[in-house]
C-alpha positions in Angstrom: 46.7 51.7 20.5 43.1 52.6 21.3 42.1 52.5 17.6 43.7 49.1 17.2 41.9 47.8 20.3 38.6 49.3 19.1 38.9 47.6 15.7 39.8 44.3 17.3 36.9 44.6 19.8 34.5 45.3 16.9 35.6 42.3 14.9 35.2 40.1 17.9 31.6 41.3 18.5 30.7 40.8 14.8 32.2 37.3 14.9 30.3 36.4 18.0 27.0 37.7 16.5 27.6 35.8 13.3 28.4 32.6 15.2 25.2 32.9 17.2 23.2 33.6 14.2 24.6 30.6 12.3 24.3 28.4 15.3 20.6 29.1 15.5 19.9 28.6 11.8 18.0 25.5 10.6 20.9 24.5 8.5 23.1 24.1 11.6 20.7 21.7 13.2 21.0 18.0 12.5 18.6 17.2 9.6 16.2 14.4 10.2 16.6 11.6 7.6 14.3 8.7 7.3 14.3 5.7 4.9 11.4 3.9 3.2 11.8 0.4 1.6 8.9 0.2 -0.8 7.3 -3.1 -1.8 7.4 -2.6 -5.6 6.8 0.0 -8.3 3.1 -0.4 -9.1 0.8 2.5 -9.5 -0.1 2.5 -5.8 3.5 2.4 -4.6 4.4 5.2 -7.0 1.6 7.4 -5.7 2.6 6.6 -2.1 6.2 7.6 -2.9 5.0 11.0 -4.3 2.7 11.7 -1.4 5.5 10.7 1.1 8.0 13.0 -0.6 5.5 15.9 -0.6 4.7 15.4 3.1 8.4 15.1 4.0 9.2 18.3 2.1 6.4 20.1 4.0 8.0 19.0 7.3 11.5 19.9 6.2 12.9 16.4 6.6 14.8 14.2 4.1 13.5 10.8 2.9 15.5 8.2 1.1 13.6 5.6 -1.0 14.6 2.1 -1.8 12.5 -0.4 -3.8 12.4 -4.2 -3.5 10.6 -4.5 -6.9 8.4 -7.2 -5.3 11.4 -9.5 -4.6 12.1 -10.0 -0.9 15.7 -11.1 -1.5 16.5 -7.5 -2.8 15.8 -6.2 0.7 19.2 -6.9 2.4 21.2 -4.7 0.1 18.5 -2.0 0.4 18.7 -2.1 4.2 22.5 -1.9 4.1 22.3 1.1 1.8 19.9 3.0 4.1 22.0 2.3 7.2 25.1 3.5 5.3 23.3 6.7 4.5 22.7 7.4 8.2 18.9 7.3 8.3 17.4 7.8 11.8 14.3 5.7 11.2 13.0 3.2 8.5 9.6 2.4 7.1 9.6 -1.1 5.7 6.9 -3.0 3.8 8.5 -6.5 3.3 8.1 -8.4 0.1 9.2 -11.5 2.1 8.3 -11.6 5.8 11.0 -14.2 6.6 13.7 -12.2 4.9 12.8 -9.1 6.8 13.5 -10.6 10.2 17.4 -10.3 10.3 17.2 -7.0 8.6 15.0 -5.4 11.2 17.1 -6.9 13.9 20.2 -5.4 12.3 18.8 -1.9 12.2 17.4 -2.2 15.8 20.9 -3.3 17.0 22.2 0.0 15.6 19.4 1.8 17.5 17.6 2.7 14.2 13.8 2.2 14.7 11.9 0.3 12.0 8.2 0.7 11.4 6.3 -2.2 9.8 3.7 -1.4 7.2 0.9 -3.3 5.6 2.7 -6.7 5.6 3.8 -7.9 9.1 7.4 -8.9 9.7 8.2 -12.6 10.3 8.2 -14.1 13.7 10.8 -12.9 16.3 10.3 -9.2 15.6 8.9 -6.7 18.1 8.2 -3.3 16.4 5.4 -0.9 15.8 3.2 -1.7 12.8 0.8 0.3 10.7 -1.9 -1.9 9.2 -4.8 -1.4 6.7 -8.2 -1.3 8.3 -9.8 -3.3 5.4 -11.4 -6.5 6.6 -14.9 -5.1 7.3 -14.7 -3.5 3.9 -13.7 -6.6 2.0 -16.3 -8.7 3.9 -18.9 -6.2 2.7 -17.6 -6.2 -0.8 -17.8 -10.0 -1.0 -21.4 -9.9 0.3 -22.4 -7.3 -2.3 -20.7 -9.3 -5.1 -22.7 -12.5 -4.1 -25.9 -10.5 -3.8 -25.3 -9.1 -7.3 -24.8 -12.6 -8.8 -27.9 -13.9 -7.1 -30.0 -11.0 -8.4 -28.6 -10.9 -11.9 -27.8 -14.5 -12.6 -30.7 -16.2 -10.8 -30.4 -19.9 -10.5 -26.7 -20.0 -11.2 -24.4 -21.1 -8.4 -22.0 -18.5 -7.1 -18.6 -19.4 -8.4 -15.6 -17.3 -7.2 -12.0 -17.0 -8.3 -9.6 -15.4 -5.8 -6.1 -14.5 -6.9 -3.9 -14.2 -3.8 -0.3 -14.1 -2.6 0.5 -17.4 -0.8 2.0 -16.7 2.6 0.9 -13.0 2.8 -1.3 -12.6 5.8 -2.8 -9.4 4.4 -4.3 -11.5 1.6 -5.2 -14.6 3.6 -6.6 -12.9 6.7 -7.8 -9.5 5.5 -8.4 -9.0 1.8 -9.2 -12.3 0.1 -10.1 -13.9 3.5 -12.6 -11.1 4.2 -14.0 -11.2 0.6 -14.5 -15.0 0.9 -16.3 -14.6 4.2 -18.6 -12.0 2.7 -19.5 -14.2 -0.2 -20.2 -17.2 2.0 -22.4 -15.1 4.3 -24.8 -14.6 1.3 -24.1 -17.9 -0.6 -22.9 -20.6 1.9 -22.7 -23.1 -0.9 -20.5 -20.9 -3.2 -17.6 -22.6 -5.0 -14.3 -20.8 -4.1 -11.2 -21.3 -6.1 -8.0 -19.8 -4.8 -4.8 -19.4 -6.9 -1.4 -17.9 -6.2 -0.7 -14.8 -8.3 2.4 -14.0 -6.4 1.6 -10.3 -6.4 2.4 -10.1 -10.2 0.1 -9.3 -13.1 2.0 -11.7 -15.4 1.6 -14.5 -12.9 -2.0 -13.7 -12.3 -2.7 -14.0 -16.1 -1.1 -17.4 -16.2 -2.9 -18.9 -13.1 -6.2 -17.4 -14.2 -5.9 -18.9 -17.6 -5.2 -22.2 -16.0 -8.2 -21.8 -13.7 -10.4 -21.1 -16.7 -9.3 -24.2 -18.4 -10.8 -26.1 -15.5 -13.9 -23.9 -14.9 -15.4 -21.3 -17.2 -18.3 -20.7 -14.8 -16.7 -18.1 -12.6 -19.1 -15.3 -12.0 -17.1 -13.4 -9.4 -13.3 -12.7 -9.7 -10.9 -10.6 -7.7 -7.2 -10.3 -6.7 -5.4 -9.2 -3.6 -4.1 -6.2 -5.4 -4.9 -4.4 -8.7 -2.1 -6.0 -10.7 -3.5 -9.5 -9.9 -7.2 -8.4 -10.4 -6.3 -7.0 -13.8 -4.2 -10.0 -14.7 -7.2 -12.1 -14.0 -9.4 -9.7 -16.1 -6.9 -10.0 -19.0 -7.2 -13.8 -18.9 -11.0 -13.5 -18.8 -11.0 -11.1 -21.7 -8.8 -13.4 -23.7 -11.4 -16.2 -23.1 -14.3 -13.9 -24.2 -15.6 -13.7 -20.6 -14.5 -10.2 -19.5 -17.1 -7.8 -20.9 -20.1 -5.8 -19.7 -23.1 -4.1 -21.3 -24.2 -0.8 -19.8 -22.1 -1.6 -16.8 -23.8 -5.0 -16.3 -21.1 -7.8 -16.4 -21.9 -10.3 -19.2 -20.3 -13.1 -17.3 -18.2 -12.2 -14.3 -18.4 -9.5 -11.6 -14.9 -8.1 -10.9 -13.6 -6.4 -7.7 -10.2 -4.8 -7.3 -8.1 -3.3 -4.6 -5.8 -0.3 -4.8 -7.6 2.6 -6.5 -5.2 3.3 -9.3 -6.0 5.3 -12.4 -6.3 2.1 -14.4 -8.9 0.7 -12.0 -10.9 4.0 -11.9 -11.0 4.2 -15.7 -12.3 0.6 -15.8 -14.8 1.4 -13.0 -16.5 4.1 -15.0 -16.3 2.3 -18.3 -19.7 0.9 -19.2 -18.1 -2.0 -21.1 -15.9 -3.1 -18.1 -17.1 -5.7 -15.6 -15.2 -4.0 -12.8 -18.0 -3.1 -10.4 -16.3 -1.9 -7.2 -12.8 -0.8 -6.1 -11.4 -0.6 -2.6 -9.1 2.4 -2.8 -6.0 2.7 -0.7 -5.4 6.2 0.5 -1.8 7.1 -0.2 -2.1 10.6 1.1 -3.4 9.6 4.5 -1.2 6.5 4.7 2.0 8.6 3.9 1.2 11.1 6.6 0.5 8.3 9.1 3.7 6.4 8.3 6.0 9.5 8.5 4.3 10.9 11.7 4.6 7.4 13.3 8.3 6.9 12.5 9.1 10.4 13.7 7.4 9.6 17.0 9.5 6.4 17.2 12.7 8.4 16.6 11.9 10.9 19.4 10.7 8.2 21.8 7.0 9.2 21.9 6.2 5.6 20.6 8.4 2.8 22.0 10.3 1.7 18.9 11.0 -1.7 20.4 7.7 -2.4 22.1 5.9 -5.7 21.7 3.4 -5.1 19.0 2.3 -8.6 17.7 0.4 -8.9 14.5 -3.2 -8.0 15.1 -2.4 -5.4 17.7 -1.5 -2.6 15.4 0.0 0.7 16.5 -2.4 2.3 14.0 -4.9 1.2 11.3 -5.5 3.3 8.2 -8.9 2.8 6.5 -9.4 2.5 2.8 -12.3 4.0 0.7 -14.9 1.9 -1.0 -15.4 3.4 -4.5 -18.6 2.6 -6.4 -19.0 2.9 -10.2 -19.7 6.6 -9.9 -17.9 9.2 -12.0 -17.9 12.0 -9.4 -16.6 9.7 -6.6 -14.0 8.2 -8.8 -12.7 11.6 -10.0 -12.5 13.0 -6.5 -10.6 10.0 -5.2 -8.2 10.0 -8.2 -7.3 13.7 -7.8 -6.8 13.7 -4.0 -5.1 10.4 -3.5 -3.3 9.7 -6.8 -2.6 13.3 -7.7 -4.4 13.0 -11.0 -4.5 16.3 -13.1 -7.3 15.2 -15.5 -10.8 14.0 -15.2 -11.6 10.4 -15.9 -13.3 9.7 -19.3 -16.9 9.5 -18.0 
């Protein structure tokens, strides 16, 4: 009788200890799952996804990625998929601001906070937003481009081609708008031509070719992202206007925004007219986005507060990269996880 009781008591004690141990283990706690709806699959977005995954792994949280592939109408199915997977917070860079509105409202109605990133949501949404602190940098870049033209092509009027995304405030207000302001601060009589590249390299090639049919005098060209800048550069090369000699553009000074491996290789190439790159910082951006959405989940940041465009929750600065081999290599390895040096 006593032996039986003793064995039973021992089993109960062991079971209790095991239950406590399991209950206190990390696997027993509810895992944090966040979702990220990426804009497209260009080199920057790919680097951001890698940096976000690495940072999420370091925090012990799960992240689920969806990709609009640059098409806003893909977003509804992607949002539905994230909600079905039980994410607790969502980071969303909309490819179409208007399409994003009902999707953000749908998630918020389910008490799932949504963090805007880089491109503001359409009207009617109140949510935190992380922006890019770029305008002062693009203004400065535009001024430097105009100064270069005046110094190297004396007597020629400053003639600028801007390849933008119609309807995207980050282009009109910050990137291309800032670059244009910088140019005009140096050359008030500069000719400015604005075309819609729709965020696509292929579209940028076409609209740049059309622009060159009307005006072959462009001596400055840029795009709102690297795909559009390089689409324009492709069109200029096809027209025999996209070269440089000892890093001096033969015809047109190019400026690009993102900081991808392709841009950095061109930046240090003595035969390329790409003279400066504004590099996004996927490492810092990824950490900021994840830290912010986690604060929204735990209530440190009000996930439904009124944060109108222009009053960001946070701004993340970019890095201006000159045509310097050491600077380009450091940036490429830290931000884009490059494993080899650039050919310079």
